[in-house]
C-alpha positions as CSV (number, residue, x, y, z in Angstrom):
1,M,-17.1,-9.4,2.5
2,D,-13.6,-9.4,3.4
3,K,-11.3,-6.6,3.2
4,L,-8.3,-7.7,0.8
5,S,-4.8,-7.1,2.2
6,I,-2.3,-5.6,0.6
7,K,-0.3,-9.1,0.4
8,Q,-3.4,-9.9,-1.7
9,W,-3.2,-7.0,-4.1
10,A,-1.9,-7.3,-7.7
11,E,1.7,-7.5,-7.4
12,E,1.8,-3.8,-9.2
13,D,-0.6,-2.1,-7.1
14,R,1.1,-2.7,-4.0
15,P,3.4,0.5,-2.9
16,R,6.0,-0.8,-2.4
17,E,6.0,-2.8,-5.7
18,K,4.8,0.3,-7.4
19,L,7.3,2.4,-6.2
20,L,10.1,0.0,-7.4
21,L,8.4,-0.6,-10.4
22,K,7.3,2.7,-11.7
23,G,9.3,5.4,-9.3
24,V,8.0,7.8,-6.3
25,S,5.9,10.5,-8.7
26,V,3.3,7.2,-9.7
27,L,2.9,7.1,-5.5
28,S,-0.4,9.2,-4.1
29,D,0.5,10.2,-0.6
30,S,-1.3,7.6,1.1
31,E,0.5,4.8,-0.8
32,L,3.6,7.1,0.5
33,L,3.3,7.1,3.9
34,A,1.8,3.4,4.0
35,I,5.3,2.7,2.8
36,L,6.8,4.5,6.2
37,I,4.9,3.0,8.3
38,R,4.7,-0.4,7.1
39,S,1.9,-2.6,8.3
40,G,-1.8,-1.5,9.0
41,N,-4.1,-3.6,11.8
42,D,-7.1,-6.0,12.1
43,K,-9.4,-3.6,10.4
44,Q,-7.7,-1.5,8.0
45,S,-4.5,-1.6,5.9
46,A,-1.6,0.4,6.2
47,V,-2.9,2.6,3.0
48,E,-6.3,3.1,4.6
49,L,-4.4,3.9,8.1
50,S,-2.3,6.9,5.9
């Protein structure tokens, strides 16, 4: 089974949208880093890379 890209996640679960909706305090370190690195690769999402 293929992994879902972040664009396929529910909007409220995506790091950038979660930041805007709920604030920085609810984000994990990997979600914050994912926002900074901006994109993943063919095998891993930005969250997985971070």
